C-alpha positions as CSV (number, residue, x, y, z in Angstrom):
1,M,129.1,144.3,85.3
2,T,127.4,141.2,83.9
3,L,129.6,138.4,82.5
4,G,126.7,136.1,81.7
5,V,126.5,132.4,82.4
6,R,128.9,130.0,80.7
7,P,128.3,126.2,81.0
8,N,132.1,125.6,81.4
9,F,134.1,127.8,83.7
10,C,137.0,127.5,81.3
11,D,134.9,129.4,78.7
12,Y,135.5,132.7,80.6
13,D,138.6,134.5,79.2
14,A,141.5,135.4,81.4
15,N,140.2,138.9,82.2
16,E,136.8,137.6,83.1
17,K,138.3,135.0,85.4
18,A,140.4,137.7,87.1
19,L,137.3,139.8,87.6
20,I,135.5,136.9,89.3
21,R,138.6,136.1,91.4
22,N,139.0,139.7,92.5
23,A,135.4,140.7,93.0
24,E,134.5,141.6,96.5
25,K,131.1,140.0,96.0
26,V,129.4,138.2,93.1
27,Y,125.7,138.9,92.6
28,Y,123.3,136.3,91.3
29,P,125.7,133.6,90.2
30,T,124.2,130.6,88.5
31,G,123.4,127.7,90.8
32,L,126.1,125.8,88.9
33,Y,128.8,128.1,90.4
34,A,127.3,129.3,93.7
35,D,128.9,126.5,95.7
36,L,132.2,126.9,93.8
37,L,132.4,130.6,94.6
38,D,131.4,129.9,98.2
39,A,134.2,127.3,98.4
40,M,136.6,130.0,97.2
41,G,135.5,132.1,100.1
42,K,133.8,134.6,97.8
43,K,130.8,136.5,99.1
44,I,127.8,135.9,96.9
45,F,124.2,137.2,96.8
46,P,121.9,135.4,97.3
47,S,123.8,133.2,99.8
48,V,124.8,129.7,98.9
49,H,122.1,128.5,101.4
50,N,119.4,129.9,99.1
51,Y,120.8,127.8,96.3
52,L,121.0,124.7,98.5
53,F,117.3,125.0,99.5
54,S,115.8,126.4,96.3
55,Q,114.8,123.1,94.6
56,D,114.8,120.7,97.5
57,K,111.3,120.4,99.0
58,I,112.5,118.1,101.8
59,K,115.0,120.7,103.0
60,Q,112.6,123.6,102.6
61,T,109.9,121.8,104.6
62,A,112.3,120.9,107.4
63,L,113.5,124.5,107.5
64,F,110.0,126.0,107.5
65,T,109.0,123.6,110.2
66,L,112.0,124.3,112.4
67,L,111.4,128.1,112.0
68,D,107.7,127.7,112.5
69,I,107.0,129.3,109.2
70,S,103.5,128.7,107.8
71,H,103.5,126.6,104.6
72,P,101.2,124.2,102.8
73,Q,100.9,120.7,104.4
74,T,103.8,118.8,103.1
75,R,104.8,115.2,103.5
76,V,107.4,113.0,101.9
77,F,106.5,109.4,101.1
78,Y,109.2,106.8,100.3
79,G,108.5,103.3,99.0
80,K,105.3,101.5,98.1
81,R,104.1,101.0,101.6
82,Q,104.4,104.6,102.5
83,K,102.9,105.8,99.2
84,A,99.9,103.5,99.8
85,K,99.1,105.8,102.9
86,I,99.0,109.1,101.0
87,L,95.2,109.3,101.2
88,N,95.5,109.0,105.0
89,Y,97.1,112.4,105.0
90,F,95.6,114.2,102.0
91,S,92.2,114.5,100.4
92,Y,91.5,115.5,96.8
93,P,92.5,117.8,95.2
94,F,96.2,118.1,96.2
95,I,99.5,118.8,94.7
96,A,102.2,116.1,94.2
97,K,105.8,117.1,93.5
98,Q,109.1,115.4,93.1
99,A,111.1,116.2,96.2
100,R,114.1,117.6,94.4
101,G,114.2,119.7,91.2
102,S,110.5,120.4,90.9
103,A,110.1,124.1,90.2
104,M,108.5,126.5,87.7
105,G,105.8,123.9,87.0
106,R,108.2,121.1,86.2
107,D,107.4,117.8,88.0
108,V,104.4,119.4,89.7
109,F,101.0,117.6,89.4
110,L,97.5,118.4,90.4
111,I,95.9,115.2,91.8
112,R,92.1,115.4,91.6
113,T,91.2,111.7,91.6
114,K,92.4,108.2,92.4
115,K,93.2,107.7,88.7
116,D,95.4,110.8,88.8
117,L,97.2,109.5,91.9
118,D,97.7,106.1,90.4
119,E,99.1,107.5,87.2
120,Y,101.5,109.8,89.1
121,L,102.7,106.9,91.3
122,H,103.2,104.7,88.3
123,A,105.2,107.4,86.5
124,Y,107.4,108.2,89.6
125,T,107.8,105.0,91.5
């Protein structure tokens, strides 16, 4: 049964809330409710860990590195001094992303030139 996503949990009617409370497992909950359901002790699929890592490039990179899973060269740069060293680690072209929330093409940038890099850093520093 699919109940659909409601932006406010109180928008579910009493029967729908009971279905959620009594379900043995909830499949594909929205990221908005995954941790809530997990806190209730509810089994969910995919696991709450998938939601925690899905849009966090820092956590993803750390996990891939710890598990020795091949992935594109990734490095996080904080502050102006570190960002000034980006070209010590990458050559053009490369991809720049926001560390959190960049997915489905959002906040993902192809950096081909110094001008592209400067514009990206100006927009996100």
